[in-house]
C-alpha positions as CSV (number, residue, x, y, z in Angstrom):
1,M,-10.8,223.0,-8.8
2,K,-13.2,221.0,-11.1
3,T,-10.3,218.7,-12.1
4,T,-9.5,218.0,-8.5
5,L,-13.1,217.1,-7.7
6,L,-13.2,214.8,-10.8
7,F,-10.1,212.9,-9.7
8,K,-11.6,212.5,-6.2
9,A,-14.8,211.1,-7.7
10,V,-12.8,208.7,-9.8
11,D,-10.7,207.6,-6.8
12,K,-13.9,206.8,-4.9
13,H,-15.2,204.6,-7.7
14,I,-11.8,202.8,-8.0
15,I,-11.8,202.1,-4.3
16,F,-15.4,200.8,-4.5
17,L,-14.6,198.5,-7.5
18,F,-11.5,197.3,-5.8
19,T,-13.4,196.5,-2.6
20,F,-16.2,194.8,-4.7
21,F,-13.8,192.5,-6.5
22,L,-11.7,191.8,-3.4
23,F,-14.7,190.4,-1.5
24,T,-17.0,189.2,-4.2
25,V,-14.9,187.4,-6.8
26,P,-13.4,184.9,-4.3
27,F,-17.0,184.1,-3.2
28,L,-18.2,183.6,-6.8
29,S,-15.2,181.4,-7.5
30,H,-16.0,179.1,-4.6
31,S,-19.8,179.0,-5.1
32,Q,-19.8,178.4,-8.9
33,D,-16.6,177.2,-10.3
34,L,-17.5,177.0,-14.0
35,E,-14.0,176.3,-15.2
36,S,-13.8,173.0,-13.4
37,F,-17.4,172.0,-14.3
38,T,-17.8,168.7,-16.1
39,G,-20.8,167.4,-17.9
40,L,-22.2,163.9,-18.0
41,Y,-20.3,161.4,-20.0
42,S,-20.9,157.7,-20.6
43,L,-18.3,155.5,-18.9
44,G,-17.0,151.9,-19.1
45,E,-17.9,149.3,-21.7
46,I,-20.4,150.1,-24.4
47,P,-23.6,148.0,-23.9
48,K,-24.0,145.2,-26.5
49,E,-27.4,146.6,-27.4
50,I,-25.6,149.5,-29.0
51,T,-22.8,147.7,-30.6
52,S,-24.7,144.7,-32.0
53,S,-25.9,144.6,-35.6
54,S,-29.4,146.0,-36.3
55,A,-29.8,143.4,-39.1
56,K,-29.2,140.6,-36.7
57,K,-31.8,142.0,-34.2
58,Y,-34.3,142.2,-37.0
59,K,-33.7,138.6,-38.2
60,V,-34.4,137.4,-34.6
61,L,-37.6,139.3,-34.4
62,E,-38.6,138.2,-37.9
63,S,-38.1,134.6,-37.1
64,S,-40.3,134.9,-34.0
65,I,-43.2,136.1,-36.3
66,E,-43.2,132.8,-38.2
67,T,-44.0,130.8,-35.1
68,V,-47.3,132.5,-34.6
69,K,-50.4,131.5,-36.5
70,E,-51.7,134.7,-38.1
71,S,-52.8,136.0,-41.5
72,R,-50.2,136.9,-44.1
73,S,-51.2,140.5,-44.0
74,K,-50.8,140.7,-40.2
75,K,-47.3,139.1,-40.4
76,K,-46.4,141.6,-43.1
77,Q,-47.4,144.5,-40.9
78,K,-45.4,143.1,-38.0
79,R,-42.3,142.7,-40.2
80,K,-42.7,146.3,-41.3
81,F,-42.9,147.4,-37.6
82,H,-39.9,145.4,-36.6
83,L,-37.9,146.6,-39.6
84,E,-38.7,150.3,-39.0
85,S,-38.5,150.3,-35.2
86,T,-35.2,148.3,-35.0
87,F,-33.2,150.5,-37.3
88,A,-34.8,153.7,-35.9
89,I,-34.0,152.8,-32.3
90,D,-30.4,151.7,-33.1
91,Q,-29.8,154.9,-35.0
92,M,-30.9,156.9,-32.0
93,M,-28.8,154.9,-29.7
94,K,-25.7,155.5,-31.8
95,N,-26.1,159.3,-32.2
96,G,-24.3,160.2,-29.0
97,T,-27.3,161.3,-26.9
98,I,-27.6,158.1,-24.9
99,L,-25.8,157.9,-21.6
100,F,-24.7,154.7,-19.7
101,N,-22.7,154.1,-16.6
102,D,-22.8,157.8,-15.7
103,P,-23.9,159.0,-12.2
104,V,-27.5,159.8,-13.4
105,S,-27.9,156.4,-15.2
106,E,-26.6,154.6,-12.1
107,Y,-29.2,156.5,-10.0
108,V,-32.0,155.5,-12.4
109,Q,-30.9,151.9,-12.2
110,K,-31.0,152.0,-8.3
111,V,-34.6,153.3,-8.6
112,A,-35.4,150.4,-11.0
113,D,-33.8,147.9,-8.6
114,K,-36.0,149.2,-5.8
115,L,-39.1,149.3,-7.9
116,L,-38.6,145.7,-9.1
117,T,-37.2,144.3,-5.8
118,D,-39.6,141.4,-5.8
119,K,-39.6,140.9,-9.6
120,P,-36.1,139.7,-10.6
121,D,-37.3,138.0,-13.8
122,L,-38.9,141.2,-15.0
123,K,-35.8,143.2,-14.1
124,K,-33.8,141.1,-16.5
125,K,-36.1,142.0,-19.4
126,I,-35.8,145.8,-18.9
127,T,-32.9,148.1,-19.6
128,F,-33.0,151.8,-18.7
129,Y,-31.0,154.5,-20.4
130,T,-30.9,158.2,-19.8
131,V,-30.9,160.6,-22.7
132,R,-29.3,164.1,-23.2
133,S,-32.4,165.9,-23.9
134,S,-34.2,168.9,-22.2
135,Q,-37.6,167.6,-23.3
136,V,-39.8,166.3,-20.4
137,N,-40.4,162.9,-21.7
138,A,-39.8,159.1,-21.3
139,F,-40.5,156.4,-23.8
140,A,-40.3,152.6,-24.1
141,T,-39.6,150.1,-26.9
142,D,-41.1,146.6,-27.3
143,R,-37.7,145.1,-27.1
144,G,-37.3,146.2,-23.4
145,S,-35.3,149.4,-23.7
146,I,-36.7,152.4,-21.8
147,F,-35.3,155.9,-22.3
148,I,-35.7,158.7,-19.7
149,N,-34.7,162.2,-20.7
150,L,-32.7,164.4,-18.4
151,G,-35.3,167.1,-18.8
152,L,-37.9,164.8,-17.2
153,I,-35.6,163.9,-14.3
154,A,-34.8,167.6,-13.7
155,N,-38.6,168.5,-13.5
156,L,-39.5,165.8,-11.0
157,E,-39.8,166.6,-7.3
158,T,-39.3,163.2,-5.7
159,E,-37.8,159.8,-6.4
160,A,-41.2,158.2,-6.1
161,Q,-42.5,160.2,-9.0
162,L,-39.6,158.9,-11.1
163,A,-40.4,155.4,-10.0
164,F,-44.0,155.7,-11.0
165,I,-43.1,157.0,-14.5
166,M,-40.7,154.1,-14.8
167,A,-43.5,151.7,-13.8
168,H,-45.7,153.2,-16.5
169,E,-43.0,152.7,-19.2
170,I,-42.4,149.1,-18.0
171,M,-46.1,148.4,-18.7
172,H,-45.7,149.7,-22.3
173,V,-42.9,147.1,-22.7
174,L,-44.8,144.2,-21.2
175,E,-48.0,144.9,-23.1
176,K,-46.1,145.6,-26.4
177,H,-48.1,148.8,-26.8
178,N,-45.9,150.1,-29.6
179,M,-46.7,147.2,-31.8
180,D,-50.4,147.5,-30.9
181,V,-50.5,151.2,-31.9
182,F,-48.6,150.6,-35.1
183,L,-50.9,147.7,-36.2
184,E,-54.0,149.7,-35.3
185,Y,-52.8,152.8,-37.2
186,E,-52.0,150.5,-40.2
187,D,-55.6,149.2,-40.2
188,V,-56.9,152.8,-40.1
189,E,-54.7,154.0,-43.0
190,S,-55.2,151.0,-45.2
191,G,-59.0,151.4,-45.0
192,G,-60.0,148.4,-43.0
193,E,-63.6,147.3,-42.9
194,Q,-64.7,149.6,-40.1
195,F,-62.8,152.6,-41.6
196,K,-63.9,152.6,-45.2
197,K,-66.5,155.2,-44.8
198,K,-64.7,157.4,-42.3
199,N,-63.1,160.7,-43.3
200,N,-59.7,161.9,-42.3
201,F,-60.9,163.8,-39.2
202,E,-62.7,160.7,-37.9
203,K,-59.6,158.6,-38.5
204,L,-57.5,161.1,-36.6
205,L,-60.0,161.1,-33.7
206,Y,-60.0,157.3,-33.6
207,K,-56.2,157.3,-33.4
208,S,-56.2,159.8,-30.6
209,N,-58.7,157.9,-28.6
210,Y,-56.8,154.6,-29.1
211,S,-53.5,156.3,-28.0
212,K,-55.4,157.6,-24.9
213,K,-56.7,154.1,-24.2
214,I,-53.1,152.7,-24.4
215,E,-51.8,155.3,-22.0
216,E,-54.6,154.6,-19.5
217,E,-53.7,150.9,-19.6
218,A,-50.1,151.8,-18.8
219,D,-51.2,154.1,-16.0
220,E,-53.4,151.4,-14.4
221,G,-50.8,148.6,-14.7
222,G,-48.0,151.0,-13.7
223,L,-49.8,152.0,-10.6
224,E,-50.4,148.4,-9.6
225,L,-46.7,147.7,-10.1
226,F,-45.7,150.8,-8.2
227,L,-48.0,150.0,-5.2
228,S,-46.5,146.6,-5.0
229,S,-43.0,148.1,-4.6
230,P,-41.4,149.8,-1.5
231,Y,-42.5,153.2,-2.7
232,G,-45.6,155.0,-1.4
233,A,-48.4,156.7,-3.2
234,S,-48.5,159.9,-1.2
235,S,-46.3,161.9,-3.6
236,L,-47.9,160.8,-6.9
237,I,-50.4,163.6,-7.4
238,S,-47.9,166.4,-8.4
239,V,-46.3,164.2,-11.1
240,F,-49.3,164.7,-13.4
241,D,-49.2,168.4,-13.0
242,I,-45.5,168.4,-14.0
243,L,-46.1,166.3,-17.1
244,A,-49.2,168.3,-18.1
245,T,-47.5,171.7,-18.0
246,S,-44.0,170.6,-19.2
247,H,-44.4,172.4,-22.6
248,I,-45.5,175.7,-21.1
249,P,-43.0,178.5,-20.1
250,Y,-42.4,179.0,-16.4
251,S,-44.0,182.5,-16.5
252,S,-47.2,181.1,-17.9
253,I,-47.3,178.2,-15.4
254,F,-47.0,180.8,-12.6
255,H,-50.2,182.5,-13.8
256,I,-52.0,179.2,-14.1
257,W,-51.2,178.1,-10.6
258,K,-51.7,181.6,-9.2
């Protein structure tokens, strides 16, 4: 008797599982086909900025220093900046994380075209790349390359927010902020006249305040550039919340906003 009841119970479970797989599996296969999923890959010709020699790039930058009337120490600092930044950027661009001619990069370029509609000369000076990184970040180089992480794009809510961040990074390029920060930090570490009597904490605080000043300049110039474009300002407020909480787990963000 007990054996018969056991088989009946097992039969019921088998019927349930059969019914579950009959109706559920086809639905899952249509809604999320992981086997045919493809990631992002670079396509087409590799940009010359990636394939060209780092040494040649540095020589061009080095020759431009000689045309400016400055002290020997300042020229030496600039050579150091160009040497370190040129090879560091090129190493990053060749490590396989940079995307080009893929769907996301093409979308970013369309946003750039719209942002710089009335500034064709400026558009020629700037090159945008997307980066395979989950970090919510974007960064610019003085030579005109701007990198936008996929993690940043994934966290934004509107195209206008992306356009504003791109405008911010464009200002870093135009104002050569990377060079400015490097030279300022060199003066701090070398113990320039105004830093001789400052301790390490005071030096660190100065660096922090200077970096903040640079970011504020990029925000102001970027906003002016953004407002002169076809985009509107109504969706800008939330972008600062996203960037400010990007390093915090979602569970913690929920409690903050709650």
